[in-house]
Each structure stands twice: as C-alpha cells, then as structure tokens.
C-alpha positions in Angstrom: -22.2 0.4 -58.0 -21.1 3.9 -57.3 -20.6 5.4 -53.9 -23.7 7.6 -53.8 -25.9 4.6 -54.6 -24.4 2.5 -51.9 -24.9 5.3 -49.4 -28.5 5.6 -50.5 -29.0 1.9 -50.1 -27.6 1.8 -46.6 -29.7 4.8 -45.6 -32.9 3.2 -46.9 -32.0 -0.1 -45.2 -31.3 1.6 -41.9 -34.7 3.5 -42.1 -36.5 0.2 -42.7 -34.8 -1.5 -39.8 -35.6 1.4 -37.5 -39.2 1.6 -38.6 -39.6 -2.2 -38.1 -38.2 -1.9 -34.6 -40.6 0.9 -33.7 -43.6 -1.1 -35.2 -42.5 -4.3 -33.4 -42.2 -2.5 -30.1 -45.6 -0.9 -30.5 -47.3 -4.2 -31.2 -45.5 -6.1 -28.4 -46.1 -3.3 -25.8 -49.8 -2.7 -26.7 -51.1 -5.7 -24.7 -49.0 -4.6 -21.7 -50.3 -1.0 -21.9 -53.9 -2.3 -22.1 -53.4 -4.5 -19.0 -51.9 -1.6 -17.1 -54.8 0.6 -18.0 -57.3 -2.0 -16.8 -55.4 -2.5 -13.5 -55.6 1.3 -12.9 -59.3 1.4 -13.7 -59.9 -1.5 -11.3 -58.0 0.3 -8.6 -60.0 3.5 -9.2 -57.1 5.2 -10.9 -59.2 7.8 -12.6 -58.4 11.5 -12.2 -61.0 12.2 -9.5 -59.8 9.3 -7.3 -56.2 10.4 -7.8 -57.1 13.9 -6.6 -58.9 12.5 -3.6 -56.0 10.2 -2.8 -53.5 13.0 -3.2 -55.7 15.2 -0.9 -55.8 12.5 1.7 -52.1 12.0 1.5 -51.6 15.8 2.0 -53.9 15.8 5.0 -52.0 13.0 6.7 -48.5 14.3 6.0 -47.3 16.9 8.4 -46.5 20.2 6.7 -43.7 22.5 7.6 -44.3 26.2 8.1 -42.6 29.5 8.7 -43.9 32.0 11.1 -43.8 35.8 11.0 -44.7 37.8 14.1 -46.8 41.0 14.0 -46.4 42.3 17.5 -48.2 44.9 19.5 -51.3 45.7 17.5 -53.0 48.2 19.9 -56.6 49.2 19.6 -58.6 51.6 21.8 -62.2 50.5 22.4 -65.2 52.2 23.9 -66.9 50.3 26.7 -70.5 50.4 27.9 -69.5 52.3 31.0 -68.1 55.2 28.9 -64.6 54.1 29.8 -61.7 53.7 27.4 -60.4 50.2 27.1 -57.2 49.1 25.4 -56.7 45.9 23.5 -53.2 44.6 22.7 -52.8 41.7 20.4 -49.8 39.9 19.0 -50.4 38.0 15.8 -48.4 35.4 14.0 -48.7 34.8 10.3 -48.3 31.1 9.3 -46.8 30.7 5.9 -45.7 27.7 4.0 -42.0 26.7 4.2 -39.9 28.6 1.7 -41.9 31.9 1.8 -39.6 34.8 1.7 -39.3 36.7 4.9 -39.1 39.9 2.9 -42.6 39.4 1.5 -43.9 38.9 5.0 -42.2 42.0 6.3 -43.6 44.1 3.4 -47.2 43.1 4.3 -46.8 43.9 8.0 -48.4 47.4 7.7 -51.3 46.0 5.7 -51.9 43.3 8.3 -51.8 45.9 11.1 -54.2 48.2 9.2 -56.7 45.5 8.5 -56.6 44.2 12.0 -57.0 47.6 13.6 -59.8 48.6 11.2 -61.7 45.5 12.0 -61.1 45.4 15.8 -61.8 49.1 16.3 -65.3 48.7 14.8 -66.2 46.3 17.7 -67.1 47.3 21.2 -65.2 46.2 24.3 -67.9 43.8 25.3 -68.1 42.2 21.8 -64.4 41.7 21.7 -64.1 40.5 25.3 -66.8 37.9 24.6 -65.0 36.2 21.7 -63.0 33.0 22.2 -59.4 32.9 20.9 -60.3 30.4 18.1 -63.2 32.5 17.0 -61.1 35.7 17.0 -58.4 33.9 15.0 -60.8 32.7 12.4 -62.5 36.1 12.2 -59.2 37.9 11.8 -57.9 35.4 9.2 -61.1 35.8 7.2 -60.9 39.6 7.4 -57.3 39.8 6.4 -57.6 37.4 3.5 -60.7 39.4 2.3 -58.8 42.7 2.6 -55.9 41.3 0.6 -58.2 40.0 -2.1 -60.0 43.4 -2.2 -56.7 45.1 -2.8 -55.7 42.5 -5.3 -52.6 41.6 -3.3 -51.5 38.0 -3.0 -51.4 36.9 0.7 -48.1 35.1 1.3 -49.5 33.5 4.5 -52.1 30.8 5.1 -53.3 31.3 8.6 -53.4 34.0 11.3 -52.6 32.9 14.9 -53.1 34.9 18.1 -50.0 34.6 20.2 -50.8 37.2 22.9 -53.9 39.0 24.0 -54.2 41.7 26.6 -57.5 43.5 27.4 -57.5 46.4 29.8 
C-alpha cells in the first residue's frame, strides 16, 4: 500500500470511531435526559414556575443600593389666607448598586424641574395634608412619568424624602 492510501484508511477509521462514540453517548444518555426532564416537570420546573421562584428569591434577598441626594428643592406656595408659604424638601434618589454617580448628577436638574413643577401646582393646604409616604409615591410617579415623556432612562428606582420643611 502506498502512503496516501494508508493515511486515507486511518482518517476513515478515526471518523468511524468518533461517530460511534457520539452515537453511543447519545443512546446511553437519552434515558438520563428523559428522567431529568420528568423530574423537573414533577417539581414544576416549567418556565412560569421558574420565573415565579426567581421573583420570590429576589424578593427575599436584600438588595444593595446607592443613594444620590437632591438637596434644597424650594417651592413657593400660595395659601388660603393670601400668605406666601415656603416648602423646602430634600430628596434622595435610590439607585441599584453599580449605577454611575455621573449619571445621577446629570439628571439632578431634571429631577429638580419635575419636582418643582409638580409641587408648585399644589396649594399649601393640599401639600401640608399629604403624608410623607403619599408624597414620596406621588413624586416618584411624577418623576418617572416625566422621564418617560422626555424619553430619558431614569437611572434610579425610587424617590425618598429625607427632609421636609413647610413655613
């Protein structure tokens, strides 16, 4: 036999051995894969249950956050007694860990503008009558809606009120 024929014989023999190994592994592993799939189905391992389990795990795991202060947002409000009232509020933006501080600093003017625009539309009595959690929820909703209307991604998740002064 010549050298090219011997090389061709060895190549064909190696391909047959490799193909046999792949086929053998497939036929031996197929019952194991079927048993594994049945076990997952019995546990409720479908995609919907996985998402629910993942959501429950996220709810129970404490998350880490970064905070960015937006201090001294001052609003002048008209009262029922024709007196000028001042409202000073310090906000804190709660962002997920790893959010760049530069992004939070860049949105500071937008947050101030949205907060002042919303709060100045209220009267002194309306604003004074709100609880802190209600005010936080309202400001958060307004800020997120304003960011969405301007097609800007909000790099924060929640708005917190850290200081409130009404005069």
